[in-house]
C-alpha positions in Angstrom: 18.3 28.9 -33.9 14.7 30.0 -34.3 11.7 27.8 -33.9 10.8 28.3 -37.5 14.3 27.5 -38.8 14.7 24.3 -36.8 16.2 21.6 -39.0 13.1 19.5 -38.7 10.1 21.9 -39.1 7.5 19.4 -37.9 8.9 19.8 -34.4 8.4 23.5 -34.4 5.0 23.3 -32.7 6.3 21.1 -29.9 9.2 23.6 -29.4 6.8 26.4 -29.0 4.6 24.4 -26.5 7.6 23.4 -24.4 8.9 26.9 -24.3 5.5 28.2 -23.2 5.4 25.7 -20.3 8.9 27.0 -19.3 7.8 30.6 -19.5 4.7 29.9 -17.4 6.7 28.0 -14.8 4.8 24.8 -15.5 7.7 22.5 -16.6 7.9 19.2 -14.8 11.2 18.3 -13.2 11.8 15.4 -15.7 10.9 14.7 -19.3 11.3 11.5 -21.2 11.6 12.1 -24.9 10.6 9.0 -26.9 10.6 8.2 -30.6 12.2 6.1 -33.3 15.6 6.7 -34.8 16.1 9.5 -37.3 12.9 11.4 -36.4 14.6 14.5 -35.1 14.5 14.1 -31.3 18.2 15.1 -30.9 17.8 18.2 -33.0 14.7 19.2 -31.0 16.5 18.7 -27.8 19.5 20.8 -29.0 17.2 23.6 -30.2 15.2 23.7 -27.0 18.1 23.6 -24.6 19.7 26.5 -26.6 16.4 28.4 -26.0 16.4 27.5 -22.2 20.0 28.8 -21.6 19.8 32.0 -23.6 19.8 35.1 -21.4 18.5 37.4 -24.2 15.9 35.5 -26.3 14.3 37.0 -29.3 10.7 38.3 -29.4 9.8 34.9 -30.7 11.4 33.1 -27.8 14.4 31.8 -29.8 18.0 31.7 -28.7 19.8 34.9 -29.7 23.1 33.0 -30.3 25.1 36.1 -29.2 24.8 36.4 -25.4 27.5 35.0 -23.0 25.2 32.1 -22.1 24.7 31.2 -25.8 28.5 31.4 -26.5 29.2 29.2 -23.4 26.6 26.7 -24.5 28.0 26.6 -28.1 31.5 25.9 -26.7 30.2 23.2 -24.2 31.2 25.2 -21.2 27.8 26.4 -19.9 28.2 25.6 -16.2 24.5 24.8 -15.5 24.2 22.2 -18.3 25.6 18.6 -18.0 25.4 15.9 -20.7 25.6 12.2 -19.8 26.3 9.7 -22.6 28.3 6.5 -22.9 30.9 7.9 -25.4 30.9 11.7 -25.7 32.9 11.5 -29.0 29.9 9.6 -30.6 27.2 12.2 -29.8 25.2 13.6 -32.7 24.3 16.7 -30.8 25.9 18.5 -27.8 29.3 17.4 -29.2 31.1 20.3 -27.7 30.3 19.2 -24.1 33.3 17.4 -22.6 33.3 13.9 -21.0 32.6 13.7 -17.3 35.6 13.5 -15.0 35.1 9.8 -14.3 35.1 9.2 -18.1 38.3 11.2 -18.6 40.0 8.9 -16.1 39.0 5.9 -18.2 40.2 7.3 -21.6 42.7 4.4 -21.9 39.8 2.0 -22.7 40.4 0.2 -26.0 36.7 -0.4 -26.7 33.9 2.1 -26.8 31.7 2.1 -23.7 28.0 1.3 -24.5 26.5 2.1 -21.0 26.1 5.0 -18.7 27.7 4.0 -15.4 27.0 4.6 -11.7 30.1 6.7 -11.5 28.6 9.1 -14.0 25.4 9.4 -11.9 27.4 9.9 -8.8 29.3 12.7 -10.4 26.0 14.2 -11.6 24.5 14.0 -8.1 27.6 15.9 -6.7 27.1 18.6 -9.3 23.3 18.9 -8.6 24.0 19.6 -4.9 25.8 22.8 -5.9 24.0 26.0 -6.5 23.2 27.2 -10.0 25.9 29.5 -11.4 23.3 31.8 -12.9 20.4 31.3 -10.6 18.3 29.6 -13.2 17.7 26.0 -14.3 20.3 23.3 -13.9 19.8 21.2 -17.0 20.7 17.5 -17.2 20.7 15.7 -20.6 20.9 11.8 -20.5 21.3 10.4 -24.0 20.3 7.7 -24.5 18.6 7.0 -21.2 18.2 3.3 -22.1 22.0 3.1 -21.9 21.9 3.4 -18.1 23.1 0.1 -16.5 21.2 -1.3 -13.5 23.3 0.4 -10.8 23.1 3.8 -12.6 19.4 3.5 -13.2 18.7 2.8 -9.5 20.9 5.8 -8.5 19.1 8.1 -10.9 15.8 6.9 -9.6 16.7 8.5 -6.2 17.3 11.8 -8.0 13.9 11.6 -9.7 12.2 10.7 -6.5 13.7 13.8 -4.7 14.7 16.2 -7.5 16.9 19.1 -6.5 15.4 22.5 -6.7 15.4 24.2 -10.2 16.6 21.1 -12.0 15.4 19.9 -15.3 16.2 16.3 -16.3 15.8 15.4 -20.0 16.0 11.7 -20.8 16.2 10.7 -24.5 15.3 7.2 -25.5 14.5 5.1 -28.5 13.8 2.0 -26.4 11.8 3.3 -23.3 10.8 -0.2 -22.3 14.4 -0.9 -21.5 14.1 1.7 -18.7 13.0 0.9 -15.2 9.2 1.3 -15.0 9.8 3.4 -11.9 11.9 5.8 -13.9 9.3 6.1 -16.7 6.6 6.8 -14.1 8.5 9.7 -12.7 9.0 11.5 -16.0 6.5 13.2 -18.2 6.6 11.5 -21.5 6.9 13.4 -24.8 6.4 11.2 -27.9 7.8 12.0 -31.4 5.6 10.4 -34.0 6.6 10.0 -37.6 5.6 13.1 -39.5 3.3 13.0 -42.5 5.0 11.7 -45.7 3.9 14.8 -47.6 5.5 17.1 -45.1 8.8 15.1 -45.2 8.8 15.0 -49.0 8.4 18.8 -49.1 11.3 19.1 -46.6 13.5 16.8 -48.7 13.2 19.3 -51.6 12.8 19.1 -55.3 16.1 17.3 -56.0 14.5 13.9 -55.8 11.3 12.5 -57.2 8.4 11.7 -55.1 8.8 8.0 -55.8 12.5 8.1 -54.7 11.5 9.9 -51.5 8.7 7.5 -50.7 11.0 4.5 -51.4 13.7 5.9 -49.1 11.2 6.5 -46.3 9.9 3.0 -46.6 13.4 1.6 -46.5 14.2 3.7 -43.4 11.0 3.0 -41.6 9.7 6.6 -42.0 12.8 8.3 -40.5 13.3 11.6 -42.3 17.0 12.0 -41.4 17.9 8.5 -42.5 15.9 8.8 -45.7 17.8 12.0 -46.5 21.1 10.3 -45.8 20.1 7.4 -48.1 19.1 9.8 -50.9 22.2 11.9 -50.7 24.4 8.7 -50.7 23.1 7.7 -54.1 22.7 4.1 -52.9 18.9 3.8 -53.3 19.3 1.2 -56.0 21.6 -0.8 -53.8 18.9 -0.9 -51.2 16.4 -2.1 -53.8 18.6 -5.0 -55.0 17.7 -7.5 -52.2 14.0 -6.9 -53.0 14.5 -7.5 -56.7 16.4 -10.8 -55.8 13.4 -11.9 -53.8 11.1 -11.1 -56.7 13.3 -13.2 -59.0 12.9 -16.2 -56.6 9.1 -15.6 -56.4 9.1 -15.7 -60.2 10.9 -19.0 -60.2 14.2 -17.5 -61.3 17.6 -16.9 -59.8 19.6 -19.1 -57.5 18.9 -19.3 -53.8 22.6 -20.2 -53.0 23.9 -17.3 -55.2 21.6 -14.8 -53.4 22.7 -16.1 -50.0 26.3 -15.7 -51.1 25.6 -12.1 -52.1 23.8 -11.3 -48.9 26.6 -12.8 -46.8 28.7 -9.8 -47.9 26.3 -7.2 -46.5 26.1 -5.9 -42.9 23.6 -8.1 -41.1 21.8 -5.2 -39.4 21.5 -3.2 -42.6 20.1 -6.1 -44.7 17.8 -7.2 -41.9 16.3 -3.7 -41.6 15.7 -3.6 -45.4 13.9 -6.9 -45.5 11.8 -6.1 -42.4 10.7 -2.9 -44.0 9.9 -4.7 -47.2 7.8 -7.3 -45.5 5.8 -4.6 -43.7 5.1 -3.0 -47.1 4.1 -6.4 -48.5 1.7 -7.1 -45.7 0.2 -3.6 -46.1 -0.2 -4.4 -49.8 -2.3 -7.5 -49.1 -4.5 -5.3 -46.9 -4.7 -2.5 -49.5 -3.4 0.0 -47.0 -1.3 2.2 -49.4 -2.1 2.4 -53.0 1.0 4.6 -53.5 3.3 1.6 -52.9 2.1 0.0 -56.1 3.6 2.9 -58.1 6.8 3.1 -55.9 7.6 -0.6 -56.1 5.7 -1.7 -59.2 6.5 -5.2 -60.4 8.3 -6.2 -57.2 5.2 -5.7 -55.2 2.8 -7.2 -57.7 4.9 -10.4 -58.3 5.6 -11.1 -54.7 2.0 -10.4 -53.5 0.6 -12.7 -56.2 2.9 -15.6 -55.6 3.4 -15.6 -51.8 1.3 -16.9 -49.0 0.5 -14.1 -46.5 0.7 -16.6 -43.6 4.3 -17.4 -44.7 5.2 -13.7 -44.8 4.2 -13.4 -41.1 6.4 -16.4 -40.3 9.3 -14.8 -42.0 8.7 -11.6 -40.1 9.0 -13.5 -36.8 12.2 -15.2 -38.1 13.7 -11.8 -38.8 12.8 -10.6 -35.3 14.9 -13.4 -34.1 17.8 -12.2 -36.2 17.5 -8.7 -34.8 17.7 -10.2 -31.3 21.1 -11.8 -32.2 22.7 -8.6 -33.6 25.5 -8.6 -31.1 26.2 -12.3 -31.4 28.7 -13.5 -34.1 26.9 -15.9 -36.5 27.6 -17.4 -39.8 25.9 -15.0 -42.1 25.9 -17.4 -45.1 24.1 -20.1 -43.2 21.7 -17.6 -41.6 20.6 -16.2 -45.0 20.4 -19.6 -46.5 18.0 -20.6 -43.7 15.9 -17.5 -44.3 15.7 -18.1 -48.1 14.8 -21.7 -47.6 12.0 -20.6 -45.3 10.9 -18.1 -47.9 10.8 -20.9 -50.5 9.1 -23.5 -48.3 6.7 -21.4 -46.3 5.9 -18.4 -48.5 6.2 -19.4 -52.1 3.1 -20.9 -53.8 3.9 -24.3 -55.4 3.1 -23.1 -58.9 5.9 -20.5 -58.7 8.6 -23.0 -57.7 10.6 -24.9 -60.3 
C-alpha cells in the first residue's frame, strides 16, 4: 500500500511524517493513537505497520508487498509483530494475526471476551525479552488499549516505564480517558481529528448527492467510514424517520405512544446515536453555525427550531447521555422512550405547538 493510495487519503500526511521519524531514528518507544470511531485510525495503523516491516520499501517509502517480510506480515506470521485484542476474530485490521497462546487455551468460552487480560500482557512480556528475529523493531499493537483491565494495565505500565530495546508499542483508543493517566503520560499521543467535510464528500465519490453525504456524516458524527456504510446500505431514509416523527410532534401532530412503540423496536444504541446527532445539529442551528444544515434537513430543522425551547433541548441532551451510560444494562425500551418523549413534550415544546 502506498501513502497516496491509502484508503483514507486525509491520513497520508501523517503517514509520511511518522515514516520520516522512523527513518531518522526519532520514533518514541510508545504511541497512543486517539480518535473517534470510523475516522480511519485502524487503516492508518495497518498501512504504517506494513511500511515498518517491509525490507524493500519503494522510493516513496511505501511497503513493496513482495518481500518475505511483507508476505509474512500479510499472513499474520511476521515474528517481530504481536497484536493484542480481546477477541482476535472481531478485529477490523490485522485479522490474519492469530490469537495469543493464552487465548487459544480459552477458546471454549461461550461469550466473547471484552477485555485484554493480564495473561496476555505476561505473554507479551515473555516475547519482548527475546531478541528480534530480524534485528529490527519489535512491534506491539494493542487495540483497543482501553480494553485493558486493571491488572493488565498495571502490568503494561511496567513495560512502558522500562521499555525493551528496539520496541515500538502502538496503543489504539477511542476512549483514552479510560486508560490509566500514568499510561497516557508515557506515550506520545497522536490525535486523529475529523477531516474536512469537503474532502470526505470528494472521497465518497459522485454516486451520492452532496446533501446525502452531509446528512450521512451528521448522522454518523462525522465518521467517514460509517457514513460510507450508511450510504451503501440504502438506509438513509430509515435514519431520517425518527427526526421526522419528532417534527410531527413539534407540529402538534402524531401520537407520542405510537412513536414510542415504533422506537421500542429499534436498537437502543443506534437510535440514541441518531437523536444525539440530531440534537447537536439543532443546537448548532440556533447558533447559526452551519447554514448548510438548513438545506440538508429543510422543514425538519425549521419546524423544530421554531417550536422548541433551546433550554429544553439541552435537558434532553443530558437525558440521552444517561441512556448512553446504561447501554449494557437491560431496560424496558418502551418505557424509556416514552419518558424521553414526555420530556420532549413538557420541557422542549412551546405551549402553542401542543394540542
